MMTF fields as JSON, N, C-alpha, C and O atoms, coordinates in Angstrom:
{
  "mmtfVersion": "1.0.0",
  "mmtfProducer": "UNKNOWN",
  "numBonds": 455,
  "numAtoms": 456,
  "numGroups": 114,
  "numChains": 1,
  "numModels": 1,
  "chainsPerModel": [1],
  "groupsPerChain": [114],
  "chainIdList": ["A"],
  "bondAtomList": [4, 2, 8, 6, 12, 10, 16, 14, 20, 18, 24, 22, 28, 26, 32, 30, 36, 34, 40, 38, 44, 42, 48, 46, 52, 50, 56, 54, 60, 58, 64, 62, 68, 66, 72, 70, 76, 74, 80, 78, 84, 82, 88, 86, 92, 90, 96, 94, 100, 98, 104, 102, 108, 106, 112, 110, 116, 114, 120, 118, 124, 122, 128, 126, 132, 130, 136, 134, 140, 138, 144, 142, 148, 146, 152, 150, 156, 154, 160, 158, 164, 162, 168, 166, 172, 170, 176, 174, 180, 178, 184, 182, 188, 186, 192, 190, 196, 194, 200, 198, 204, 202, 208, 206, 212, 210, 216, 214, 220, 218, 224, 222, 228, 226, 232, 230, 236, 234, 240, 238, 244, 242, 248, 246, 252, 250, 256, 254, 260, 258, 264, 262, 268, 266, 272, 270, 276, 274, 280, 278, 284, 282, 288, 286, 292, 290, 296, 294, 300, 298, 304, 302, 308, 306, 312, 310, 316, 314, 320, 318, 324, 322, 328, 326, 332, 330, 336, 334, 340, 338, 344, 342, 348, 346, 352, 350, 356, 354, 360, 358, 364, 362, 368, 366, 372, 370, 376, 374, 380, 378, 384, 382, 388, 386, 392, 390, 396, 394, 400, 398, 404, 402, 408, 406, 412, 410, 416, 414, 420, 418, 424, 422, 428, 426, 432, 430, 436, 434, 440, 438, 444, 442, 448, 446, 452, 450],
  "bondOrderList": [1, 1, 1, 1, 1, 1, 1, 1, 1, 1, 1, 1, 1, 1, 1, 1, 1, 1, 1, 1, 1, 1, 1, 1, 1, 1, 1, 1, 1, 1, 1, 1, 1, 1, 1, 1, 1, 1, 1, 1, 1, 1, 1, 1, 1, 1, 1, 1, 1, 1, 1, 1, 1, 1, 1, 1, 1, 1, 1, 1, 1, 1, 1, 1, 1, 1, 1, 1, 1, 1, 1, 1, 1, 1, 1, 1, 1, 1, 1, 1, 1, 1, 1, 1, 1, 1, 1, 1, 1, 1, 1, 1, 1, 1, 1, 1, 1, 1, 1, 1, 1, 1, 1, 1, 1, 1, 1, 1, 1, 1, 1, 1, 1],
  "groupList": [{"groupName": "MET", "atomNameList": ["N", "CA", "C", "O"], "elementList": ["N", "C", "C", "O"], "formalChargeList": [0, 0, 0, 0], "bondAtomList": [1, 0, 2, 1, 3, 2], "bondOrderList": [1, 1, 2], "singleLetterCode": "M", "chemCompType": "L-PEPTIDE LINKING"}, {"groupName": "ASN", "atomNameList": ["N", "CA", "C", "O"], "elementList": ["N", "C", "C", "O"], "formalChargeList": [0, 0, 0, 0], "bondAtomList": [1, 0, 2, 1, 3, 2], "bondOrderList": [1, 1, 2], "singleLetterCode": "N", "chemCompType": "L-PEPTIDE LINKING"}, {"groupName": "SER", "atomNameList": ["N", "CA", "C", "O"], "elementList": ["N", "C", "C", "O"], "formalChargeList": [0, 0, 0, 0], "bondAtomList": [1, 0, 2, 1, 3, 2], "bondOrderList": [1, 1, 2], "singleLetterCode": "S", "chemCompType": "L-PEPTIDE LINKING"}, {"groupName": "PRO", "atomNameList": ["N", "CA", "C", "O"], "elementList": ["N", "C", "C", "O"], "formalChargeList": [0, 0, 0, 0], "bondAtomList": [1, 0, 2, 1, 3, 2], "bondOrderList": [1, 1, 2], "singleLetterCode": "P", "chemCompType": "L-PEPTIDE LINKING"}, {"groupName": "PHE", "atomNameList": ["N", "CA", "C", "O"], "elementList": ["N", "C", "C", "O"], "formalChargeList": [0, 0, 0, 0], "bondAtomList": [1, 0, 2, 1, 3, 2], "bondOrderList": [1, 1, 2], "singleLetterCode": "F", "chemCompType": "L-PEPTIDE LINKING"}, {"groupName": "LYS", "atomNameList": ["N", "CA", "C", "O"], "elementList": ["N", "C", "C", "O"], "formalChargeList": [0, 0, 0, 0], "bondAtomList": [1, 0, 2, 1, 3, 2], "bondOrderList": [1, 1, 2], "singleLetterCode": "K", "chemCompType": "L-PEPTIDE LINKING"}, {"groupName": "ILE", "atomNameList": ["N", "CA", "C", "O"], "elementList": ["N", "C", "C", "O"], "formalChargeList": [0, 0, 0, 0], "bondAtomList": [1, 0, 2, 1, 3, 2], "bondOrderList": [1, 1, 2], "singleLetterCode": "I", "chemCompType": "L-PEPTIDE LINKING"}, {"groupName": "GLU", "atomNameList": ["N", "CA", "C", "O"], "elementList": ["N", "C", "C", "O"], "formalChargeList": [0, 0, 0, 0], "bondAtomList": [1, 0, 2, 1, 3, 2], "bondOrderList": [1, 1, 2], "singleLetterCode": "E", "chemCompType": "L-PEPTIDE LINKING"}, {"groupName": "ALA", "atomNameList": ["N", "CA", "C", "O"], "elementList": ["N", "C", "C", "O"], "formalChargeList": [0, 0, 0, 0], "bondAtomList": [1, 0, 2, 1, 3, 2], "bondOrderList": [1, 1, 2], "singleLetterCode": "A", "chemCompType": "L-PEPTIDE LINKING"}, {"groupName": "VAL", "atomNameList": ["N", "CA", "C", "O"], "elementList": ["N", "C", "C", "O"], "formalChargeList": [0, 0, 0, 0], "bondAtomList": [1, 0, 2, 1, 3, 2], "bondOrderList": [1, 1, 2], "singleLetterCode": "V", "chemCompType": "L-PEPTIDE LINKING"}, {"groupName": "ASP", "atomNameList": ["N", "CA", "C", "O"], "elementList": ["N", "C", "C", "O"], "formalChargeList": [0, 0, 0, 0], "bondAtomList": [1, 0, 2, 1, 3, 2], "bondOrderList": [1, 1, 2], "singleLetterCode": "D", "chemCompType": "L-PEPTIDE LINKING"}, {"groupName": "LEU", "atomNameList": ["N", "CA", "C", "O"], "elementList": ["N", "C", "C", "O"], "formalChargeList": [0, 0, 0, 0], "bondAtomList": [1, 0, 2, 1, 3, 2], "bondOrderList": [1, 1, 2], "singleLetterCode": "L", "chemCompType": "L-PEPTIDE LINKING"}, {"groupName": "THR", "atomNameList": ["N", "CA", "C", "O"], "elementList": ["N", "C", "C", "O"], "formalChargeList": [0, 0, 0, 0], "bondAtomList": [1, 0, 2, 1, 3, 2], "bondOrderList": [1, 1, 2], "singleLetterCode": "T", "chemCompType": "L-PEPTIDE LINKING"}, {"groupName": "HIS", "atomNameList": ["N", "CA", "C", "O"], "elementList": ["N", "C", "C", "O"], "formalChargeList": [0, 0, 0, 0], "bondAtomList": [1, 0, 2, 1, 3, 2], "bondOrderList": [1, 1, 2], "singleLetterCode": "H", "chemCompType": "L-PEPTIDE LINKING"}, {"groupName": "GLY", "atomNameList": ["N", "CA", "C", "O"], "elementList": ["N", "C", "C", "O"], "formalChargeList": [0, 0, 0, 0], "bondAtomList": [1, 0, 2, 1, 3, 2], "bondOrderList": [1, 1, 2], "singleLetterCode": "G", "chemCompType": "PEPTIDE LINKING"}, {"groupName": "TYR", "atomNameList": ["N", "CA", "C", "O"], "elementList": ["N", "C", "C", "O"], "formalChargeList": [0, 0, 0, 0], "bondAtomList": [1, 0, 2, 1, 3, 2], "bondOrderList": [1, 1, 2], "singleLetterCode": "Y", "chemCompType": "L-PEPTIDE LINKING"}, {"groupName": "CYS", "atomNameList": ["N", "CA", "C", "O"], "elementList": ["N", "C", "C", "O"], "formalChargeList": [0, 0, 0, 0], "bondAtomList": [1, 0, 2, 1, 3, 2], "bondOrderList": [1, 1, 2], "singleLetterCode": "C", "chemCompType": "L-PEPTIDE LINKING"}, {"groupName": "GLN", "atomNameList": ["N", "CA", "C", "O"], "elementList": ["N", "C", "C", "O"], "formalChargeList": [0, 0, 0, 0], "bondAtomList": [1, 0, 2, 1, 3, 2], "bondOrderList": [1, 1, 2], "singleLetterCode": "Q", "chemCompType": "L-PEPTIDE LINKING"}, {"groupName": "TRP", "atomNameList": ["N", "CA", "C", "O"], "elementList": ["N", "C", "C", "O"], "formalChargeList": [0, 0, 0, 0], "bondAtomList": [1, 0, 2, 1, 3, 2], "bondOrderList": [1, 1, 2], "singleLetterCode": "W", "chemCompType": "L-PEPTIDE LINKING"}, {"groupName": "ARG", "atomNameList": ["N", "CA", "C", "O"], "elementList": ["N", "C", "C", "O"], "formalChargeList": [0, 0, 0, 0], "bondAtomList": [1, 0, 2, 1, 3, 2], "bondOrderList": [1, 1, 2], "singleLetterCode": "R", "chemCompType": "L-PEPTIDE LINKING"}],
  "groupTypeList": [0, 1, 2, 2, 3, 4, 4, 5, 6, 7, 6, 4, 8, 3, 8, 7, 2, 9, 10, 7, 6, 11, 7, 12, 11, 8, 8, 9, 13, 8, 14, 7, 6, 14, 5, 15, 10, 13, 16, 8, 12, 9, 6, 3, 9, 17, 14, 4, 18, 19, 3, 11, 7, 10, 8, 19, 3, 15, 11, 14, 1, 2, 14, 7, 11, 4, 2, 14, 2, 7, 9, 5, 6, 7, 9, 11, 16, 19, 7, 3, 15, 11, 17, 7, 8, 9, 17, 8, 9, 19, 1, 9, 13, 3, 15, 7, 7, 3, 9, 6, 1, 6, 6, 2, 11, 8, 1, 8, 19, 15, 14, 14, 12, 9],
  "groupIdList": [1, 2, 3, 4, 5, 6, 7, 8, 9, 10, 11, 12, 13, 14, 15, 16, 17, 18, 19, 20, 21, 22, 23, 24, 25, 26, 27, 28, 29, 30, 31, 32, 33, 34, 35, 36, 37, 38, 39, 40, 41, 42, 43, 44, 45, 46, 47, 48, 49, 50, 51, 52, 53, 54, 55, 56, 57, 58, 59, 60, 61, 62, 63, 64, 65, 66, 67, 68, 69, 70, 71, 72, 73, 74, 75, 76, 77, 78, 79, 80, 81, 82, 83, 84, 85, 86, 87, 88, 89, 90, 91, 92, 93, 94, 95, 96, 97, 98, 99, 100, 101, 102, 103, 104, 105, 106, 107, 108, 109, 110, 111, 112, 113, 114],
  "secStructList": [7, 7, 7, 7, 1, 7, 7, 3, 3, 3, 3, 3, 3, 7, 4, 4, 4, 2, 2, 2, 2, 2, 2, 2, 6, 6, 1, 1, 1, 7, 1, 7, 7, 6, 6, 7, 7, 1, 7, 7, 7, 7, 3, 3, 3, 3, 3, 3, 3, 7, 7, 7, 6, 6, 7, 7, 7, 1, 1, 1, 7, 1, 1, 1, 7, 3, 3, 3, 3, 3, 3, 3, 7, 7, 7, 5, 7, 7, 6, 6, 1, 6, 6, 2, 2, 2, 2, 2, 2, 2, 2, 6, 7, 1, 1, 1, 1, 7, 7, 3, 3, 3, 3, 7, 7, 7, 6, 6, 6, 6, 6, 7, 7, 7],
  "xCoordList": [18.11, 16.923, 16.053, 16.011, 14.837, 13.344, 12.227, 12.08, 11.492, 10.249, 9.277, 8.846, 9.003, 7.943, 6.528, 6.058, 6.172, 4.285, 3.691, 2.663, 3.351, 2.382, 2.119, 3.088, 1.52, 0.857, 0.152, -0.573, 0.403, -0.692, -1.325, -0.699, -2.856, -3.527, -4.212, -5.308, -3.508, -4.06, -5.434, -5.18, -6.984, -8.136, -8.863, -9.489, -8.648, -9.121, -10.687, -10.796, -11.644, -13.044, -13.829, -13.536, -15.271, -16.125, -16.944, -17.687, -16.326, -17.101, -18.092, -18.297, -18.738, -20.016, -20.227, -21.155, -18.87, -18.541, -17.794, -17.755, -17.037, -16.66, -17.086, -16.1, -18.039, -18.803, -18.68, -18.317, -19.39, -19.1, -17.645, -17.273, -16.944, -15.926, -14.756, -14.031, -14.876, -14.131, -15.326, -14.81, -16.24, -17.178, -16.321, -15.706, -16.322, -15.415, -14.32, -14.156, -13.592, -11.947, -12.015, -10.929, -12.955, -13.027, -13.38, -13.231, -14.121, -14.39, -13.628, -14.122, -12.481, -11.649, -10.101, -9.165, -10.11, -8.731, -8.515, -8.456, -8.461, -7.59, -8.309, -9.529, -7.174, -7.449, -7.789, -8.648, -6.812, -6.648, -5.102, -4.005, -5.476, -4.0, -4.174, -5.197, -3.028, -3.396, -4.884, -5.716, -5.203, -6.351, -7.562, -8.635, -7.71, -8.36, -8.809, -8.242, -10.18, -10.294, -11.08, -12.17, -10.884, -12.193, -10.952, -11.414, -9.568, -9.017, -8.459, -8.063, -8.036, -8.718, -8.064, -7.915, -7.71, -7.494, -8.116, -7.38, -9.171, -9.328, -9.485, -10.123, -8.637, -8.377, -9.28, -10.029, -9.574, -10.064, -8.909, -7.757, -9.216, -8.786, -9.145, -10.197, -8.497, -8.837, -8.423, -7.3, -9.416, -8.736, -9.04, -10.058, -8.057, -8.607, -8.174, -7.486, -8.726, -9.25, -9.52, -9.672, -9.681, -9.913, -10.599, -9.638, -11.504, -12.12, -11.899, -11.793, -11.687, -10.882, -12.391, -13.414, -12.049, -13.133, -13.372, -12.469, -15.275, -15.105, -15.418, -15.693, -15.184, -15.157, -15.865, -15.974, -16.767, -18.018, -17.231, -16.638, -17.495, -16.949, -18.4, -19.597, -17.753, -18.579, -19.109, -20.276, -17.6, -17.871, -17.425, -16.759, -18.117, -17.443, -17.517, -18.245, -17.378, -17.344, -16.577, -15.892, -16.421, -15.706, -14.849, -15.487, -13.887, -13.217, -12.953, -11.822, -13.429, -13.148, -12.653, -12.916, -11.592, -10.641, -11.697, -12.108, -12.116, -12.828, -11.945, -10.896, -12.332, -12.024, -12.8, -13.629, -12.613, -13.806, -13.338, -12.493, -13.695, -14.035, -14.084, -14.807, -12.863, -12.813, -11.861, -11.205, -11.693, -11.409, -9.924, -9.91, -8.684, -7.868, -8.113, -7.954, -8.638, -8.955, -8.009, -8.427, -6.712, -5.684, -6.245, -6.909, -5.756, -5.852, -4.516, -4.054, -4.009, -2.943, -3.725, -4.877, -2.54, -3.172, -1.963, -1.102, -2.133, -0.953, -1.048, -1.886, 0.242, 0.34, -0.729, -0.857, -1.245, -1.607, -3.32, -3.557, -4.098, -5.102, -5.077, -5.926, -3.979, -3.976, -4.301, -4.007, -4.477, -5.222, -6.523, -7.242, -7.031, -8.663, -8.729, -9.529, -8.443, -8.555, -8.83, -9.878, -7.69, -8.069, -9.11, -10.106, -8.667, -10.044, -11.24, -11.908, -12.038, -12.854, -13.24, -14.38, -12.387, -12.58, -13.14, -14.37, -12.455, -12.826, -14.257, -15.169, -14.583, -15.455, -17.125, -18.201, -16.593, -17.867, -17.513, -18.316, -16.406, -16.076, -16.506, -15.994, -17.615, -18.23, -17.081, -17.397, -15.902, -15.225, -14.758, -14.361, -14.907, -14.573, -13.111, -12.848, -12.375, -11.062, -10.346, -9.726, -10.79, -10.518, -8.728, -7.992, -8.382, -6.594, -6.768, -7.297, -6.004, -5.247, -4.333, -3.715, -3.592, -1.716, -1.53, -2.367, -0.672, -0.286, 1.042, 1.813, 1.575, 2.73, 3.396, 2.686, 4.293, 4.98, 5.43, 6.398, 5.311, 5.573, 7.12, 7.217, 7.675, 9.105, 8.816, 9.645, 7.603, 6.928, 7.69, 8.293, 7.836, 8.109, 9.34, 9.727, 9.94, 11.382, 11.876, 12.117, 12.062, 12.418, 11.228, 10.945, 10.725, 9.843, 8.359, 7.582, 7.838, 6.634, 5.629, 5.737, 4.654, 3.431, 2.298, 1.185, 2.43, 1.089, 0.649, -0.206],
  "yCoordList": [63.775, 62.589, 63.412, 64.589, 62.483, 63.629, 63.327, 62.443, 64.362, 63.837, 63.102, 62.975, 62.632, 61.397, 62.477, 63.545, 61.382, 62.162, 61.924, 62.513, 61.282, 60.449, 61.523, 62.254, 61.998, 62.443, 61.739, 60.852, 62.299, 61.816, 62.932, 63.947, 62.884, 63.908, 63.81, 63.274, 64.348, 64.265, 65.14, 66.333, 64.683, 65.69, 65.433, 64.407, 66.429, 66.06, 66.545, 67.239, 66.303, 66.233, 65.61, 64.539, 66.5, 65.312, 64.195, 64.347, 62.668, 61.181, 61.536, 60.864, 62.419, 62.419, 63.027, 63.011, 63.519, 63.731, 62.791, 62.968, 61.553, 60.728, 60.189, 60.121, 59.809, 59.514, 59.713, 59.06, 61.661, 62.95, 63.451, 63.918, 63.092, 63.487, 62.496, 62.903, 61.369, 59.962, 60.262, 60.138, 60.487, 59.996, 61.356, 61.148, 62.835, 63.427, 63.197, 63.439, 62.585, 62.547, 61.373, 60.795, 60.772, 59.579, 59.674, 58.862, 61.415, 61.298, 62.85, 63.858, 62.532, 63.455, 62.656, 63.298, 61.179, 60.374, 60.361, 59.192, 60.78, 60.566, 59.677, 59.677, 58.605, 57.679, 56.0, 55.133, 56.123, 55.641, 54.679, 55.038, 53.342, 52.548, 51.607, 50.935, 51.591, 50.136, 49.616, 50.492, 48.925, 48.577, 49.106, 49.097, 49.563, 50.056, 51.349, 51.926, 52.248, 52.969, 53.491, 52.948, 54.059, 54.304, 54.317, 54.482, 54.194, 53.768, 54.571, 55.552, 54.748, 55.08, 54.629, 53.422, 55.501, 55.319, 55.994, 56.955, 56.108, 56.955, 56.328, 55.345, 57.292, 57.292, 57.784, 58.552, 57.604, 58.617, 59.451, 59.027, 60.79, 61.018, 62.05, 62.451, 62.932, 63.924, 65.489, 65.706, 66.294, 67.854, 68.71, 68.542, 69.951, 70.693, 72.114, 72.137, 73.06, 74.407, 75.265, 74.874, 76.776, 77.99, 78.481, 78.895, 78.641, 80.302, 81.156, 81.432, 82.095, 83.566, 83.882, 83.246, 85.362, 86.434, 86.592, 86.566, 86.833, 86.626, 84.751, 84.479, 84.151, 82.869, 82.0, 81.69, 81.035, 80.666, 79.049, 78.53, 78.734, 77.359, 76.271, 76.513, 75.066, 73.964, 73.465, 73.179, 73.393, 72.824, 74.311, 75.191, 74.406, 75.108, 76.403, 75.987, 77.101, 78.611, 79.901, 79.459, 80.91, 81.887, 82.129, 82.469, 82.026, 82.406, 81.236, 81.305, 80.529, 79.231, 77.849, 77.474, 77.269, 75.875, 74.744, 74.066, 74.513, 72.989, 71.77, 71.822, 70.841, 69.533, 68.266, 67.914, 67.551, 66.986, 66.253, 66.783, 64.765, 63.429, 64.359, 65.213, 63.625, 63.769, 62.87, 62.094, 62.807, 61.465, 62.613, 63.78, 61.205, 62.034, 60.652, 59.452, 61.518, 60.789, 60.468, 60.539, 60.1, 59.584, 58.827, 57.8, 59.659, 58.783, 59.253, 60.39, 58.347, 58.463, 59.471, 59.4, 60.439, 60.65, 61.51, 62.252, 61.27, 61.705, 63.212, 63.784, 63.282, 65.118, 65.917, 67.141, 65.216, 65.046, 66.423, 67.56, 65.604, 65.517, 65.872, 65.587, 66.525, 66.923, 68.712, 68.877, 69.496, 70.242, 70.464, 71.199, 69.597, 69.459, 68.428, 68.958, 67.848, 66.883, 67.978, 67.928, 69.117, 69.859, 70.584, 70.682, 71.156, 72.19, 71.37, 71.796, 70.088, 69.448, 69.336, 69.694, 68.853, 68.554, 69.811, 69.802, 71.183, 72.472, 72.579, 72.491, 72.774, 72.798, 71.576, 71.987, 70.409, 69.988, 69.668, 68.849, 70.018, 70.402, 71.052, 72.162, 70.671, 71.051, 72.422, 73.59, 72.112, 73.48, 74.52, 74.311, 75.823, 76.778, 76.828, 77.328, 76.283, 76.127, 74.775, 74.473, 73.96, 72.469, 72.322, 73.197, 71.528, 71.435, 69.649, 68.58, 70.153, 69.712, 69.455, 70.475, 68.547, 68.283, 67.843, 67.044, 68.185, 67.79, 67.047, 67.689, 65.695, 64.985, 64.65, 64.119, 64.848, 64.457, 62.934, 63.021, 61.662, 60.462, 60.005, 60.545, 59.385, 58.509, 57.249, 56.853, 56.447, 55.34, 54.937, 53.881, 55.302, 55.659, 55.059, 54.141, 56.417, 56.092, 54.731, 53.855, 54.368, 53.138, 51.713, 51.057, 51.55, 50.324, 50.457, 49.777, 51.303, 51.239, 50.904, 51.045, 50.487, 50.021, 50.753, 50.228, 51.668, 52.946, 52.883, 53.672],
  "zCoordList": [26.778, 26.822, 26.525, 26.881, 25.434, 25.307, 26.299, 27.143, 25.908, 27.208, 26.671, 25.525, 27.726, 27.607, 27.04, 27.431, 25.782, 25.488, 26.356, 26.019, 27.783, 28.627, 29.542, 29.339, 30.292, 31.829, 32.408, 31.957, 34.18, 34.654, 34.947, 35.253, 34.882, 35.748, 37.097, 37.259, 38.016, 38.869, 39.487, 39.658, 39.879, 39.876, 41.664, 41.932, 42.592, 43.683, 43.329, 42.318, 43.916, 43.752, 44.636, 45.168, 44.914, 45.999, 45.037, 44.067, 45.958, 45.32, 44.541, 43.53, 44.776, 44.036, 42.323, 41.514, 42.33, 40.724, 39.917, 38.699, 40.593, 40.033, 38.778, 38.044, 38.253, 37.457, 36.187, 35.209, 36.601, 35.452, 34.871, 33.794, 36.236, 35.442, 34.426, 33.518, 34.863, 34.277, 32.643, 31.533, 32.719, 31.222, 30.5, 29.454, 31.16, 30.802, 29.775, 28.579, 30.833, 30.451, 29.596, 29.589, 28.824, 28.329, 26.9, 25.987, 26.941, 25.725, 25.125, 24.619, 25.401, 25.44, 24.864, 24.386, 25.038, 25.039, 26.81, 27.19, 27.295, 28.677, 29.395, 29.562, 29.988, 30.468, 29.482, 29.644, 28.618, 27.222, 27.258, 26.83, 27.934, 28.174, 26.824, 26.691, 25.738, 24.959, 24.605, 24.844, 24.313, 23.894, 24.956, 24.353, 26.354, 27.283, 27.005, 26.077, 27.918, 28.1, 29.18, 29.354, 29.64, 31.296, 32.403, 33.532, 32.393, 32.841, 33.705, 33.076, 35.659, 35.866, 37.41, 37.597, 38.413, 39.807, 40.628, 40.851, 41.323, 42.333, 43.83, 44.207, 44.574, 46.113, 46.868, 46.263, 48.278, 49.029, 49.581, 49.479, 50.247, 50.908, 51.321, 50.822, 52.364, 53.458, 52.538, 52.083, 52.435, 52.117, 53.061, 53.732, 53.301, 53.84, 52.872, 51.851, 53.471, 52.866, 53.687, 54.845, 53.386, 54.196, 52.902, 52.253, 52.287, 51.614, 51.762, 52.957, 50.949, 51.224, 51.256, 51.002, 51.755, 51.649, 50.138, 49.302, 49.751, 48.376, 47.15, 45.981, 48.197, 47.394, 47.425, 48.612, 46.504, 46.723, 46.481, 45.536, 47.496, 48.12, 47.605, 47.757, 46.978, 46.956, 48.304, 48.57, 49.436, 50.824, 51.644, 51.099, 53.537, 53.568, 54.402, 55.304, 54.574, 54.674, 54.102, 53.18, 54.177, 53.786, 55.129, 56.126, 55.2, 56.453, 57.395, 57.877, 57.666, 58.228, 57.182, 56.04, 58.587, 57.856, 57.504, 58.446, 56.374, 56.333, 56.15, 55.509, 56.642, 56.274, 56.002, 56.841, 54.917, 53.909, 53.039, 52.318, 52.763, 52.385, 50.889, 50.375, 50.577, 48.939, 48.064, 48.759, 47.111, 46.127, 45.099, 44.707, 45.021, 44.017, 43.07, 43.294, 41.758, 40.571, 39.518, 38.362, 39.738, 38.606, 36.958, 36.813, 35.996, 35.156, 34.032, 34.126, 33.068, 32.178, 30.876, 30.448, 30.456, 28.958, 28.17, 28.642, 27.319, 26.314, 25.065, 24.368, 25.367, 25.391, 24.249, 24.198, 23.617, 22.21, 22.941, 22.534, 24.051, 24.453, 25.932, 26.777, 26.082, 27.818, 27.485, 28.669, 27.21, 27.527, 27.243, 27.92, 25.833, 25.943, 27.519, 28.29, 27.793, 28.87, 30.049, 30.692, 30.338, 31.116, 31.116, 31.833, 30.053, 30.467, 30.501, 31.443, 29.755, 30.005, 31.432, 31.726, 32.438, 33.772, 33.905, 33.945, 34.007, 34.934, 34.388, 35.21, 32.97, 32.436, 33.685, 34.12, 33.766, 34.885, 36.103, 36.547, 37.109, 38.523, 39.286, 39.429, 40.103, 40.808, 41.361, 41.13, 42.018, 42.855, 41.824, 40.677, 42.554, 42.43, 41.714, 40.621, 42.471, 42.161, 42.666, 43.685, 41.247, 40.888, 41.047, 40.59, 41.505, 41.969, 41.025, 41.33, 39.828, 38.779, 38.726, 38.421, 38.842, 38.981, 37.576, 37.155, 36.853, 35.864, 36.087, 36.801, 35.603, 35.948, 34.523, 33.669, 34.336, 33.131, 33.207, 33.962, 32.892, 33.362, 31.981, 30.879, 32.301, 32.009, 31.338, 30.519, 31.591, 31.066, 29.468, 29.655, 28.291, 27.269, 26.753, 26.029, 27.773, 27.679, 28.454, 27.623, 29.59, 30.077, 30.155, 31.157, 28.818, 28.52, 28.859, 28.189, 29.88, 30.234, 29.523, 28.305, 29.959, 29.424, 28.871, 28.905, 28.47, 27.936, 26.632, 26.229]
}
C-alpha cells in the first residue's frame, strides 16, 4: 500500500493567533484543496499544562497547573510543503513549545477529495 501525499496538520494556539497562523500557512500552500485555498477548521478546546522551572509560558506560571481556552486549527497539507508549513507556524506561534500534530491521510488511496 502506497503512502498518501496528504497530511493533516493540527495546531493548538490561542484564539487571537488564528488569523496570523492561517495567513502564514496559506503563504506556504497549506490549506489548499482543489481550487480553494485558506481551507481550515478552527475548533475551540480547553487546554491544560504546567510550565516547568525555567519555562517562559505564554499563559500560566511556572510550577502551576493552568487551564485555559485555546483553539485547534486543522489544515490539509501536501507532503512537498509539509516541512516548510511546520517551520512557518513555529516562526509565528506565540507558545514557547507549540503543539503541532502531523497526521498522514489515506484520502487519495480511497478516492477522497483533496
